[in-house]
C-alpha positions in Angstrom: 92.0 40.9 27.2 92.7 42.1 23.6 89.4 42.1 21.8 89.7 38.5 20.7 93.0 39.0 19.0 95.2 36.0 18.2 98.5 37.8 18.6 99.7 41.2 19.5 102.6 43.5 18.6 105.5 41.4 19.6 108.6 43.2 18.1 110.9 43.9 21.1 112.0 47.3 19.9 108.5 48.7 19.3 108.1 52.0 21.1 105.0 52.1 23.3 104.6 48.4 23.6 102.5 48.7 26.7 99.9 50.8 24.8 100.1 48.4 21.8 99.2 45.6 24.2 96.4 47.5 25.7 94.8 48.7 22.5 96.1 46.1 20.0 94.1 47.2 16.9 96.5 45.6 14.4 94.8 42.1 14.4 91.3 43.6 13.8 91.6 43.1 10.0 93.1 39.6 10.2 89.8 37.7 11.0 86.6 38.8 9.3 84.3 40.1 12.0 80.8 38.8 12.1 81.7 35.4 10.6 83.0 33.5 13.7 82.1 34.1 17.3 85.2 35.0 19.3 86.7 32.0 21.2 86.6 33.7 24.6 82.7 33.8 24.6 81.5 30.8 26.7 79.5 28.0 25.0 79.4 29.5 21.5 83.0 30.6 21.0 84.5 29.5 17.7 81.1 28.8 16.0 80.0 30.4 12.8 77.7 33.3 13.1 74.3 32.6 11.2 73.9 35.2 8.5 70.2 35.6 9.2 70.8 36.3 12.9 73.5 39.0 12.2 71.4 40.7 9.4 68.3 40.6 11.6 70.1 42.2 14.5 71.7 44.9 12.3 68.4 45.5 10.5 66.5 45.9 13.9 69.3 48.3 15.1 69.1 50.4 11.9 65.2 50.5 12.2 65.5 51.7 15.8 68.0 54.4 14.9 65.8 55.7 12.1 62.9 55.6 14.6 64.9 57.8 16.9 65.7 60.1 14.0 62.1 60.4 13.1 61.1 61.2 16.7 63.8 63.8 17.0 62.7 65.4 13.7 59.0 65.3 14.3 58.8 66.1 18.0 59.5 69.8 17.5 56.7 69.9 14.9 54.0 67.8 16.6 55.0 68.3 20.2 54.9 64.6 21.2 56.8 65.6 24.3 57.2 69.1 25.6 60.4 69.6 27.6 59.5 71.1 31.1 60.6 74.7 31.7 63.0 74.3 34.6 64.3 77.6 36.1 68.1 77.8 35.9 68.3 75.0 33.4 68.6 76.3 29.9 68.4 74.2 26.7 71.8 73.0 25.3 70.8 74.8 22.2 70.5 78.2 24.0 73.6 80.4 24.5 77.0 80.8 22.9 78.0 77.1 23.2 75.2 75.8 21.1 77.5 75.1 18.2 79.4 72.6 20.4 76.1 70.6 21.1 75.3 70.6 17.4 78.8 69.7 16.2 79.0 66.9 18.8 75.7 65.2 17.7 76.0 65.8 13.9 78.1 62.8 13.2 75.5 60.6 14.6 73.3 61.4 11.6 75.3 59.1 9.4 75.1 56.2 11.8 71.7 54.9 10.5 72.5 55.1 6.8 76.0 53.6 7.3 74.5 50.6 9.3 72.1 49.9 6.5 75.1 50.0 4.0 77.3 47.6 6.0 74.4 45.4 6.7 73.6 44.9 3.0 77.3 44.5 2.2 77.6 41.9 5.0 74.6 40.0 3.7 75.9 40.0 0.1 79.5 39.0 1.2 78.2 36.2 3.4 75.5 35.0 1.0 77.7 35.1 -2.1 75.4 37.2 -4.0 76.9 39.1 -7.0 75.2 41.7 -9.3 76.9 40.5 -12.5 78.2 37.1 -13.4 82.0 36.8 -13.3 83.9 36.3 -16.5 84.6 32.6 -15.8 80.9 32.0 -15.3 80.1 33.5 -18.7 82.8 31.5 -20.4 81.7 28.2 -18.7 78.1 28.8 -19.8 79.2 29.5 -23.4 81.3 26.4 -23.4 78.4 24.3 -22.0 75.9 25.7 -24.7 78.3 25.3 -27.6 
């Protein structure tokens, strides 16, 4: 199954066609995600995604992620949970490979803020909210008044 894609890389001379069939990331931008449920999902496939449901799910996810951040930040300060001292099982932050653990988890710090940004952008796009009126709106208001 190809992530709900409508078509794949079909050019016969394409190198690595098998990999293209497996991954098939080209059509990801062809249909706006989050607007229509993929057709392969039983019972609801092809229906429009309610804006409120998508925004609520994303907002709850962002809240959960920020809660995990708060716990991870405040646990060393307030000792909500003290890690047991197991002999022969050092902390991942002890030793010469500690930078690998930190470098591996550092990108996750942007997950919460980026989820908030894309949730607001999704809501604004799907709700047709704009910050400034377009040029045609101003001209039509001026013509209607004058």
